[in-house]
N, C-alpha and C positions, 0 to 999 in steps of 0.2 A: 809779540810773542811779548812773553812776562815776565817777570821774574822771583817767582815766590813761594816758600816756603813750604816744603808738605804739609803744615797740621794749613795754613794755607786752602795749599790746594784742593786739600779732604773737603777741607769748610765750602769752597765752591764746590765741586761737586754734590754736597750735600742740596745747597740751598739753588744748584740749582742753571750758575753760573759757566758751568765750566760742564756740556753734555753731551761734546766729544766722544763716542763709544771707544774707538784709537787709546785717547788723552785717559777717561777714566780708565782700561783694564789700566793701562800703564800705572799711572799711579796710586791702583788698588791697592799692584803683585808687588811694586816697592816696598810700600804700607805695610806689607804681608808678611816679605824679606826682610824688614828692616825690625819686622816681630817679636821675626824669627831668629833674631839677633845673626843671621847674612850679613860676615862684611861686602860692602859694596864699593 
């Protein structure tokens, strides 16, 4: 398990370092919610 910031995790997805589908989906959903201004 790693402790990363969201920006770093998204960069790791793009680089192919994170490829697990559930993890990718969760991180992308979180990024979209934050971009929409949702309070999490």
